[in-house]
LOTIVO-591473 format. One record per residue (C-alpha): x, y, z; residue in one letter. Coordinates in steps of 0.02 Angstrom, whole numbers. Last residue first. Example, Ala and Ser with C-alpha at 12.3 -4.5 7.8 and 13.67 -1.06 7.14 Angstrom:
2
X, Y, Z, r
684, -53, 357, S
615, -225, 390, A
END
This chain:
880
X, Y, Z, r
956, -3586, -1188, T
925, -3417, -1106, N
1022, -3282, -1197, R
1159, -3203, -1093, E
1187, -3034, -1010, V
1344, -3008, -906, S
1324, -2875, -774, I
1431, -2729, -720, I
1378, -2624, -571, F
1381, -2448, -499, E
1545, -2383, -570, R
1577, -2209, -503, M
1640, -2071, -617, V
1694, -1900, -555, K
1693, -1776, -697, A
1784, -1612, -719, T
1726, -1444, -784, L
1842, -1307, -840, K
1712, -1167, -841, E
1743, -1148, -655, R
1921, -1096, -695, A
1852, -955, -802, A
1756, -893, -650, L
1914, -892, -546, T
2002, -798, -686, Q
1856, -675, -693, L
1866, -647, -505, Q
2054, -620, -514, E
2033, -496, -656, E
1898, -405, -560, L
2008, -393, -405, E
2150, -323, -511, V
2031, -197, -591, D
1965, -144, -420, V
2143, -125, -356, R
2186, -16, -506, L
2032, 90, -472, A
2091, 116, -293, D
2267, 156, -357, F
2203, 288, -477, F
2077, 352, -350, Q
2215, 380, -223, K
2321, 476, -348, E
2173, 580, -402, Q
2128, 612, -219, R
2305, 672, -182, Q
2304, 783, -336, L
2132, 852, -290, V
2188, 884, -110, E
2342, 976, -172, R
2233, 1080, -289, R
2115, 1115, -144, L
2257, 1186, -38, Q
2316, 1293, -182, N
2138, 1359, -208, I
2116, 1397, -22, R
2279, 1494, -17, K
2237, 1586, -177, D
2065, 1630, -107, L
2139, 1700, 52, A
2267, 1798, -46, L
2133, 1870, -160, R
2026, 1919, -11, Q
2174, 2006, 68, L
2209, 2102, -94, R
2031, 2166, -116, D
2030, 2260, -281, G
2015, 2127, -416, T
1905, 1979, -364, V
1805, 1910, -512, T
1942, 1792, -569, K
1955, 1717, -395, R
1768, 1669, -399, E
1797, 1563, -554, K
1946, 1481, -472, E
1840, 1447, -317, L
1700, 1365, -420, S
1824, 1259, -518, A
1901, 1198, -355, L
1730, 1151, -282, Q
1686, 1058, -443, M
1851, 965, -436, E
1822, 919, -253, L
1648, 851, -292, A
1715, 751, -439, T
1851, 677, -330, L
1727, 617, -200, G
1615, 542, -335, K
1754, 446, -420, A
1757, 305, -292, Q
1571, 271, -318, E
1598, 261, -505, S
1741, 139, -476, K
1628, 26, -373, K
1491, 31, -506, Q
1617, -17, -639, Q
1672, -164, -533, A
1492, -218, -503, A
1456, -208, -691, Q
1608, -313, -730, R
1558, -444, -601, L
1380, -449, -667, R
1441, -471, -847, A
1551, -617, -790, A
1401, -693, -701, E
1294, -680, -858, E
1430, -759, -964, A
1446, -901, -840, L
1258, -928, -840, A
1256, -927, -1030, P
1396, -1058, -1036, S
1319, -1181, -913, L
1214, -1278, -1038, T
1355, -1283, -1166, Q
1476, -1337, -1031, A
1355, -1474, -978, Q
1348, -1547, -1153, E
1536, -1535, -1171, A
1564, -1622, -1005, L
1442, -1761, -1052, L
1526, -1784, -1220, A
1697, -1788, -1138, Q
1644, -1920, -1011, I
1563, -2038, -1134, P
1587, -2195, -1023, V
1666, -2322, -1140, L
1834, -2330, -1050, D
1754, -2398, -892, D
1688, -2544, -995, L
1866, -2611, -1004, P
1867, -2633, -814, D
1984, -2551, -689, H
1984, -2621, -514, R
1853, -2570, -387, G
1751, -2409, -395, A
1669, -2420, -224, C
1485, -2422, -181, K
1430, -2384, -3, L
1324, -2229, -41, W
1241, -2317, -186, Q
1169, -2461, -88, P
1274, -2618, -67, H
1257, -2808, -89, N
1422, -2898, -73, A
1497, -3003, -211, G
1422, -3087, -362, E
1237, -3080, -398, E
1147, -3209, -503, A
999, -3195, -620, Y
865, -3303, -698, S
734, -3300, -835, V
730, -3111, -856, V
607, -3037, -981, P
692, -2908, -1093, L
684, -2724, -1040, R
866, -2725, -984, L
919, -2769, -1161, L
819, -2623, -1229, E
904, -2505, -1106, R
1076, -2564, -1162, C
1025, -2532, -1343, Q
969, -2357, -1293, E
1137, -2323, -1212, E
1228, -2377, -1369, S
1319, -2543, -1376, L
1502, -2565, -1422, P
1551, -2717, -1530, R
1692, -2819, -1450, G
1634, -2996, -1493, A
1576, -3019, -1312, D
1458, -2875, -1346, T
1492, -2707, -1265, Q
1390, -2595, -1151, G
1371, -2424, -1074, V
1230, -2358, -965, L
1242, -2184, -887, V
1168, -2111, -728, S
1190, -1923, -722, R
1245, -1790, -600, E
1245, -1600, -597, T
1349, -1451, -543, I
1437, -1521, -391, R
1572, -1403, -327, R
1748, -1475, -328, K
1808, -1329, -435, E
1665, -1359, -556, S
1605, -1538, -545, L
1506, -1660, -652, I
1454, -1817, -559, I
1439, -1972, -667, V
1357, -2130, -600, H
1396, -2282, -704, Y
1293, -2436, -751, L
1386, -2568, -849, G
1322, -2693, -975, I
1416, -2848, -1038, R
1366, -2946, -1191, C
1307, -3110, -1263, A
1221, -3075, -1428, E
1033, -3075, -1422, I
885, -3177, -1482, D
767, -3153, -1336, G
725, -3215, -1162, Q
851, -3163, -1031, V
987, -3240, -923, Q
1066, -3108, -815, L
1237, -3112, -732, T
1320, -3023, -587, G
1430, -2880, -531, S
1439, -2742, -401, E
1299, -2819, -300, A
1133, -2728, -280, C
1053, -2603, -163, A
896, -2500, -141, L
916, -2382, 8, E
932, -2216, -86, H
776, -2237, -192, L
678, -2301, -41, I
730, -2152, 64, G
680, -2026, -69, R
505, -2099, -78, G
488, -2112, 111, I
550, -1934, 137, I
432, -1866, 4, S
500, -1781, -153, T
488, -1927, -276, L
317, -1971, -207, T
243, -2091, -80, V
99, -2018, 19, R
115, -2061, 202, G
159, -1884, 258, T
1, -1824, 172, G
-108, -1920, 292, P
-202, -1955, 186, Q
-192, -2007, 3, F
-272, -1880, -114, D
-144, -1902, -252, R
-147, -2092, -235, A
24, -2173, -208, M
-6, -2241, -34, G
81, -2280, 130, Y
8, -2350, 290, Q
47, -2368, 475, K
202, -2260, 467, Q
376, -2333, 471, S
514, -2254, 574, R
648, -2151, 487, Y
806, -2137, 589, P
899, -1972, 569, R
1074, -1945, 502, N
1140, -1772, 542, R
1161, -1594, 476, S
1070, -1584, 311, G
930, -1703, 356, D
1021, -1861, 302, W
911, -2016, 306, Y
917, -2178, 404, Y
813, -2327, 350, F
654, -2426, 380, L
649, -2407, 570, V
516, -2532, 620, P
335, -2505, 669, R
273, -2613, 812, K
97, -2564, 862, E
19, -2569, 688, A
82, -2744, 651, D
29, -2781, 472, A
104, -2617, 411, A
7, -2564, 257, T
70, -2528, 80, V
-53, -2446, -39, T
-76, -2442, -227, K
-264, -2469, -213, E
-267, -2612, -338, A
-91, -2674, -299, E
-121, -2688, -112, D
45, -2729, -26, I
41, -2793, 154, V
196, -2754, 258, F
281, -2867, 385, R
380, -2850, 544, S
475, -2971, 658, D
529, -3094, 523, G
630, -2971, 423, H
724, -3011, 263, A
585, -3077, 151, E
460, -2946, 209, N
588, -2808, 178, W
622, -2876, 4, R
436, -2866, -35, Q
435, -2691, 43, F
574, -2627, -71, F
507, -2714, -228, Y
334, -2642, -201, K
405, -2468, -180, V
516, -2492, -333, L
367, -2540, -441, E
272, -2390, -372, W
418, -2275, -419, L
416, -2338, -597, T
230, -2303, -611, A
260, -2131, -534, N
391, -2089, -664, L
280, -2147, -807, E
129, -2051, -741, A
237, -1896, -723, A
296, -1918, -903, R
118, -1924, -970, Q
52, -1782, -862, Q
203, -1674, -904, V
178, -1705, -1090, Y
-8, -1667, -1079, Q
20, -1508, -979, P
130, -1449, -1122, S
311, -1403, -1110, L
345, -1290, -1258, R
478, -1182, -1176, V
555, -1110, -1333, K
396, -1052, -1421, D
336, -978, -1257, A
496, -878, -1245, L
464, -798, -1413, E
282, -765, -1367, G
344, -672, -1215, T
350, -736, -1037, F
458, -597, -971, T
637, -602, -911, T
729, -708, -1035, F
875, -825, -1012, L
771, -980, -1052, L
853, -1026, -1216, E
1021, -1042, -1129, E
945, -1157, -997, A
898, -1282, -1132, T
721, -1301, -1197, A
587, -1407, -1115, V
504, -1537, -1226, A
386, -1519, -1373, Q
198, -1537, -1382, R
148, -1356, -1350, N
197, -1290, -1523, E
73, -1400, -1615, P
-65, -1382, -1482, A
-81, -1192, -1492, R
-246, -1190, -1588, A
-315, -1331, -1483, T
-270, -1242, -1322, L
-354, -1082, -1384, I
-513, -1177, -1430, G
-513, -1263, -1261, Q
-512, -1091, -1178, H
-656, -1029, -1288, D
-760, -1182, -1242, A
-723, -1158, -1056, E
-776, -975, -1057, V
-928, -1021, -1162, Q
-983, -1150, -1032, R
-964, -1020, -894, A
-1081, -899, -986, P
-991, -746, -1055, R
-995, -572, -979, L
-976, -444, -1119, R
-1158, -411, -1165, K
-1209, -416, -982, A
-1086, -276, -942, A
-1169, -158, -1067, A
-1343, -195, -997, A
-1272, -175, -822, F
-1212, 1, -859, G
-1367, 55, -954, A
-1483, 1, -814, D
-1377, 78, -676, L
-1364, 249, -760, A
-1212, 364, -765, D
-1101, 232, -845, A
-912, 218, -859, F
-847, 51, -922, G
-672, 76, -855, G
-558, 60, -704, I
-434, -80, -668, V
-361, -106, -843, A
-278, -268, -892, D
-110, -315, -968, S
19, -223, -867, V
198, -196, -921, G
357, -217, -821, F
459, -57, -835, V
350, 71, -923, G
186, -12, -874, D
229, 8, -690, S
251, 196, -711, V
105, 222, -833, L
-21, 144, -713, R
26, 278, -588, R
-45, 413, -702, K
-214, 329, -733, S
-244, 290, -549, V
-190, 467, -507, L
-327, 545, -614, E
-464, 434, -540, L
-405, 474, -365, K
-417, 660, -405, R
-597, 642, -463, V
-645, 544, -307, D
-559, 670, -192, A
-643, 822, -275, F
-819, 750, -253, N
-946, 804, -384, E
-892, 660, -496, K
-952, 537, -365, N
-875, 372, -417, I
-920, 190, -386, F
-822, 40, -450, A
-883, -129, -516, V
-774, -275, -569, S
-864, -421, -653, L
-753, -574, -676, V
-777, -696, -820, D
-804, -869, -750, N
-705, -1024, -705, Q
-573, -943, -594, Q
-437, -1069, -551, G
-297, -956, -609, L
-340, -778, -561, R
-471, -641, -572, H
-547, -665, -398, C
-412, -600, -279, R
-341, -515, -432, D
-476, -381, -429, I
-414, -315, -262, R
-232, -328, -312, Q
-265, -223, -466, E
-339, -84, -360, M
-179, -92, -258, K
-79, -84, -418, L
-174, 68, -479, T
-140, 169, -321, N
-247, 317, -272, Y
-389, 205, -214, L
-576, 208, -252, L
-697, 156, -115, D
-839, 31, -137, Y
-728, -61, -260, H
-843, -209, -296, I
-783, -379, -357, V
-895, -517, -430, F
-817, -681, -488, S
-816, -770, -320, A
-747, -944, -282, A
-585, -876, -356, A
-548, -798, -186, L
-367, -849, -162, H
-293, -733, -31, F
-120, -656, -53, G
-157, -473, -36, R
-323, -382, -55, A
-390, -441, 114, G
-290, -311, 210, H
-370, -188, 89, D
-525, -183, 199, T
-648, -322, 172, S
-834, -349, 152, I
-864, -529, 98, L
-1037, -566, 30, V
-1126, -732, -3, E
-1064, -838, 142, A
-1047, -1028, 132, E
-876, -1107, 107, A
-772, -971, 24, I
-846, -837, 138, F
-819, -943, 292, Q
-638, -972, 244, Q
-610, -785, 225, I
-701, -749, 388, A
-589, -877, 474, S
-437, -770, 435, A
-392, -741, 617, D
-213, -679, 621, A
-260, -499, 590, G
-335, -408, 441, G
-500, -319, 416, H
-620, -458, 366, Y
-809, -451, 368, C
-940, -585, 335, V
-1112, -569, 254, T
-1259, -685, 220, K
-1365, -570, 112, Y
-1522, -465, 137, K
-1510, -375, 305, T
-1324, -417, 305, S
-1293, -283, 173, V
-1345, -135, 280, V
-1266, -181, 448, S
-1109, -242, 360, S
-1102, -83, 258, L
-1092, 24, 415, M
-957, -86, 490, N
-853, -79, 330, Q
-875, 108, 317, T
-809, 128, 495, A
-670, 5, 451, T
-618, 125, 313, S
-537, 88, 145, E
-675, -24, 76, T
-672, -179, -34, F
-829, -282, -74, I
-811, -464, -127, V
-965, -545, -205, A
-1035, -722, -207, K
-1187, -799, -291, R
-1083, -922, -390, A
-1068, -908, -580, A
-1175, -994, -712, G
-1195, -840, -824, R
-1379, -810, -784, Q
-1345, -833, -598, K
-1201, -709, -601, M
-1313, -581, -690, L
-1445, -596, -555, A
-1308, -580, -426, F
-1247, -421, -510, G
-1418, -340, -521, R
-1455, -369, -336, K
-1279, -328, -281, L
-1283, -166, -382, T
-1452, -119, -305, E
-1378, -143, -132, M
-1223, -44, -180, L
-1326, 100, -249, L
-1415, 112, -81, R
-1245, 116, 4, A
-1185, 250, -119, K
-1335, 361, -80, T
-1294, 347, 104, D
-1432, 286, 221, V
-1500, 427, 329, G
-1414, 595, 320, I
-1465, 729, 444, A
-1345, 658, 573, D
-1198, 695, 458, C
-1255, 876, 441, A
-1258, 888, 631, A
-1080, 820, 635, L
-1026, 955, 509, I
-1109, 1089, 617, A
-1011, 1016, 762, R
-852, 1045, 661, L
-893, 1228, 635, A
-931, 1250, 821, E
-767, 1164, 866, I
-674, 1287, 754, E
-755, 1434, 842, E
-719, 1364, 1016, A
-537, 1323, 983, A
-455, 1462, 1085, G
-382, 1344, 1215, P
-353, 1161, 1170, L
-428, 1010, 1260, K
-595, 1025, 1168, E
-494, 1022, 1007, L
-445, 839, 1028, R
-624, 782, 1062, Q
-684, 881, 911, V
-555, 795, 800, V
-613, 624, 858, G
-793, 666, 816, S
-735, 729, 645, V
-652, 562, 607, T
-798, 452, 659, Q
-925, 563, 570, R
-819, 560, 411, I
-816, 369, 410, A
-1000, 349, 454, A
-1050, 469, 314, T
-964, 350, 197, S
-817, 327, 79, S
-845, 489, -16, S
-853, 578, 151, Q
-684, 503, 195, L
-612, 560, 29, G
-677, 736, 63, L
-584, 735, 228, L
-418, 662, 166, R
-405, 735, -8, L
-461, 903, 57, A
-332, 896, 196, L
-195, 860, 70, D
-246, 1009, -38, Y
-277, 1128, 108, A
-103, 1107, 181, D
-74, 1005, 338, M
37, 1079, 474, E
-93, 1153, 591, P
-226, 1017, 568, F
-339, 1029, 721, A
-297, 1212, 751, L
-356, 1257, 576, K
-309, 1429, 511, E
-353, 1506, 342, P
-514, 1403, 332, R
-518, 1319, 161, N
-537, 1141, 227, V
-681, 1198, 338, Y
-774, 1271, 190, A
-752, 1110, 92, Y
-816, 1009, 239, L
-970, 1119, 253, L
-999, 1110, 65, R
-986, 919, 67, Y
-1112, 907, 210, L
-1235, 1011, 110, A
-1206, 901, -42, S
-1246, 747, 64, E
-1409, 828, 123, E
-1455, 877, -56, P
-1427, 694, -109, T
-1266, 646, -195, P
-1253, 602, -380, S
-1192, 434, -443, Y
-1071, 370, -573, E
-1056, 182, -594, L
-891, 113, -658, T
-909, -58, -741, L
-762, -165, -791, L
-776, -339, -867, V
-631, -456, -833, R
-594, -598, -951, E
-569, -779, -903, P
-394, -851, -878, L
-385, -1035, -922, K
-202, -1059, -953, A
-97, -1081, -1109, Y
-136, -942, -1234, G
-201, -833, -1092, R
-32, -823, -1009, A
38, -677, -1110, Q
-116, -566, -1083, S
-113, -614, -900, R
61, -543, -888, L
212, -646, -840, T
358, -567, -749, R
533, -626, -709, F
650, -505, -623, C
833, -527, -577, Y
925, -541, -742, K
818, -404, -819, S
858, -277, -684, V
982, -177, -788, R
883, -196, -951, A
724, -136, -867, A
818, 15, -802, L
874, 61, -979, E
695, 39, -1042, P
635, 148, -897, Y
747, 295, -946, N
612, 391, -1044, E
497, 358, -896, P
593, 486, -792, K
492, 510, -633, R
634, 436, -530, L
757, 353, -649, Y
925, 439, -665, R
925, 567, -526, A
845, 445, -405, Q
967, 307, -448, Y
1114, 427, -428, E
1052, 483, -259, R
1009, 309, -196, E
1172, 225, -241, D
1195, 139, -408, P
1113, -30, -446, L
1182, -207, -445, V
1297, -199, -293, S
1162, -218, -161, N
1120, -394, -218, D
956, -479, -174, I
890, -351, -48, F
959, -211, -158, W
853, -276, -304, I
698, -267, -194, L
744, -94, -129, G
771, -20, -302, Y
605, -93, -362, L
514, 1, -225, D
617, 155, -270, F
521, 168, -436, I
366, 231, -347, N
224, 178, -233, K
194, -3, -282, E
329, -47, -406, I
369, -231, -382, P
181, -260, -363, T
140, -443, -398, G
268, -494, -270, T
370, -648, -231, L
554, -631, -185, L
664, -786, -194, L
831, -755, -110, K
972, -881, -131, F
1053, -890, 40, A
1201, -779, 87, T
1117, -706, 240, G
928, -729, 238, A
915, -689, 424, V
1018, -530, 400, R
900, -469, 263, Y
753, -516, 375, L
821, -401, 511, A
850, -262, 384, R
673, -279, 317, P
603, -266, 495, L
709, -119, 552, K
707, 3, 406, S
809, 140, 490, D
964, 98, 386, E
870, 125, 223, R
914, -2, 87, Y
784, -122, 161, V
637, -10, 114, G
575, -131, -20, S
546, -273, 103, L
355, -256, 109, A
359, -278, -81, N
405, -458, -38, A
224, -513, -30, E
289, -691, 4, E
474, -705, 44, F
574, -860, -3, A
741, -909, 75, V
853, -1038, -8, L
1003, -1138, 51, D
993, -1069, 228, W
1150, -1077, 334, A
1053, -1071, 498, I
1116, -951, 634, A
1012, -812, 557, A
850, -892, 617, A
914, -919, 794, D
982, -742, 813, A
834, -663, 722, E
701, -730, 838, H
591, -574, 834, A
636, -550, 651, A
583, -726, 605, A
422, -709, 705, F
380, -540, 630, D
406, -594, 450, Y
303, -751, 475, T
359, -931, 477, T
373, -1084, 367, I
522, -1202, 378, V
543, -1315, 226, L
647, -1474, 227, G
756, -1529, 372, S
738, -1424, 528, R
863, -1309, 616, D
741, -1165, 645, F
697, -1238, 816, A
879, -1218, 872, N
922, -1345, 1006, G
799, -1469, 1078, D
621, -1452, 1020, T
452, -1406, 1094, C
510, -1237, 1162, E
527, -1148, 996, L
352, -1197, 938, D
293, -1140, 1110, R
345, -963, 1064, R
219, -961, 922, E
225, -961, 732, R
350, -1092, 674, L
278, -1213, 545, V
379, -1364, 489, T
381, -1436, 313, Y
412, -1595, 215, P
381, -1569, 27, L
241, -1686, -22, T
147, -1561, -130, Y
-28, -1520, -195, H
-157, -1528, -57, R
-49, -1520, 98, D
65, -1387, 26, L
-77, -1275, -35, L
-175, -1300, 126, A
-21, -1248, 225, I
1, -1094, 117, W
-183, -1043, 138, Q
-180, -1075, 325, P
-27, -959, 342, L
-101, -807, 253, L
-183, -742, 415, D
-16, -750, 506, M
47, -605, 404, N
200, -563, 299, P
249, -739, 244, I
425, -807, 262, C
474, -972, 180, L
640, -1050, 231, L
733, -1197, 155, L
874, -1292, 239, H
913, -1465, 168, A
958, -1424, -12, A
994, -1596, -87, G
939, -1579, -269, E
762, -1636, -226, L
753, -1499, -96, Y
805, -1374, -231, R
669, -1442, -344, Q
540, -1432, -205, A
584, -1250, -167, L
579, -1203, -351, I
411, -1288, -381, L
348, -1212, -218, L
394, -1037, -277, A
310, -1062, -446, E
156, -1130, -358, H
146, -976, -248, S
174, -865, -400, K
15, -940, -474, G
-50, -820, -605, L
-173, -727, -492, G
-68, -572, -469, A
32, -513, -617, E
195, -606, -615, D
331, -530, -508, C
451, -672, -470, L
601, -577, -405, I
763, -673, -416, V
911, -720, -307, G
1099, -730, -289, K
1132, -811, -459, Q
1297, -902, -462, W
1232, -1080, -486, P
1132, -1017, -636, S
967, -1064, -719, R
865, -1108, -566, L
765, -946, -551, A
737, -932, -738, F
697, -1118, -746, H
559, -1092, -616, A
489, -942, -711, A
490, -1039, -876, A
400, -1184, -791, I
269, -1062, -726, Q
249, -986, -900, F
231, -1159, -977, P
86, -1209, -862, Y
104, -1381, -785, A
-60, -1416, -697, V
-39, -1459, -514, I
-52, -1634, -441, D
114, -1647, -354, S
253, -1777, -342, A
257, -1803, -531, A
270, -1614, -552, F
422, -1614, -439, V
495, -1763, -531, P
471, -1667, -695, L
560, -1511, -629, L
721, -1547, -726, K
687, -1659, -875, E
808, -1573, -993, R
946, -1590, -864, E
934, -1780, -869, A
858, -1871, -722, L
965, -1912, -571, A
864, -1996, -433, D
740, -2076, -550, L
884, -2151, -648, E
971, -2213, -492, R
813, -2297, -432, A
781, -2376, -603, L
958, -2446, -609, F
948, -2515, -431, Y
782, -2600, -464, A
846, -2677, -626, H
1005, -2739, -542, F
911, -2807, -391, P
804, -2908, -513, T
626, -2864, -556, M
END
């Protein structure tokens, strides 16, 4: 490999064509390339004017990987300041494990005060990815907001949906931290409580997209007939993939639903009647402002959960009432409820749970699945009760939130049963289990969905059995079942859902499990069915990534799938090619280092693909790298490797690691030279050029281009130039100084300069950029229209007030003083209306002028320019 070859390969790896965007990121990781994840990443990266996106795939489809693909791509493009905020400390180990296992993106974790004290200056000012929690970022808002972030990602972003309210402290603080950065919001539940959740998420990205709260509420709240219109308005900001859409590409087993109905014992029925009677008391000192309906849902729901849960609550109520005068009768009624609780031994539902675990584990064994189950409860009192019951037979761990997530790791590694409150229903990857039990029903469909999605997700090898319990004699259980069905309709109207969360009703355990057993497939059948789908789709999955224009969709539909067509096989093949080229450059770099430095040496192992420092004590500075604010020295590690499982991760050489990027940027060659090659060729000259395409001095993309011409004057295509560079080299010579890319200068004009296809490159980029420009122009027009609508509201209110007074004036006949007063008020209002009309006219005119200026600025961006840098020109001759 000559310096010219090495330099050319480095530049090519550093600036791949637009159609191969994301391939270096895949080459640097070991994840499977699913088309819907690539489509999501392209959606987020499609426009330089986009302010942010919401990735709201159904849970379990790999939003974390989509986010890391986008973050790594932006880092690869030169973004130095990236921030990832997660809601809770307990999810931090999972993100770190994901990065360490699959990516080489450099990262720093900030979670404790000492993390701020161990560095000079602002601890948030780090190159690469900074990971922290919502609370930590908000608590250190001044430092976090002082960084000009390129991209900020928020896990479980539905927690930010209240940002549009001024009293929403945490979301507002994080909004200020994000500043003008591109905002990447990750949530599987963009509509959790109601349609205002989506309003808040869009507001967080761009508060000019949707109308104000009142207008939004009037137009969309509880009005599913307008959901298609809302979906169209948010379509440029939300990307969602359903499991039903992903099954043609990814291994996503089925879910089998089983809802077991049970009847309470006489003692439990007696407790229910006492609670019902208390709820219907005309006066309740313990709950003076709560109506009977809400109190019934609360107390009867607690009894449905467990006797332990209702006992804990009623005991607390009694303690409160003992401090109040005149509460003796109510206390007596509540103590009767406590006595009824004491009369109950083990709850019927707890006994049903133990039988369900026994039957379920037997079924898991038959189907080749692990003996693991996840049980979700609403109450910690119920959780503690179940732990004492279940642990008598199974190895059990409990999780109820907090920074310590060791119970989750223990469950994955060795335990059989995880009993969790709904704190464990968000974010965790529990595909080691394929058995989910809803011990308590919830009102919210999406929260039920989140529970199942801990297990029913990418990486799951088995069909998932989801079991729920319902007491049809309990008012709260029946009402929850109704609300689950209704709330499903809201999310389905805007985004769609592909799987049910409740179903398979059975009033007998034997019949229920017999029906479930018929649907649960053995693990080998799950894999065989998946391979059959992949084979059937193979023809359309072999093609390359489509252009950005073809990716301007918001859901991973069949139409979009046909246009993405990036198969895991293609990515695997190209990633292997890119990594093979990178390994050749790594060897070349360290071989040259050994030749140039006598005080340090590196040993290259071709078989293991490792490079080891011979002197472990004295490790040299290999190069300096730009971290976004300054040049930093990069000191050699003891060993580097190309293997995917190479440890430590910081020593793994990839296209996104600091060592990999540094080598590409440090390789140098002379500005001219000669090659003598083997082969029957015409003598020619080949030039390598680096073309940066700009829009108003802003870099849009860059390309490395080869041009050539024979000595007889015949131009050579880029592919012909590549073929010449593939020929075996007999000898070479460099002329002039040896420089890396950042020290190259154009030099005097050369005839080859005129062969660089600048206009073709500009036209190609303009075609790619055109949809993004059109989308931005539409956004500007919509924002202007929204601003004028806001301006018109004051006038409309005045006109309505005037019309009301004029109508009232017509009804007044006898009272002269009243008529005069009304006339005076009407004349005053007319003057105000005229003044407001005049003001609105000029305000609207200013908005139109601003819009025109913005559109002219945008149009100027469409006029792309190119900056061309000559890298080298070499003469190629046949060896004689």
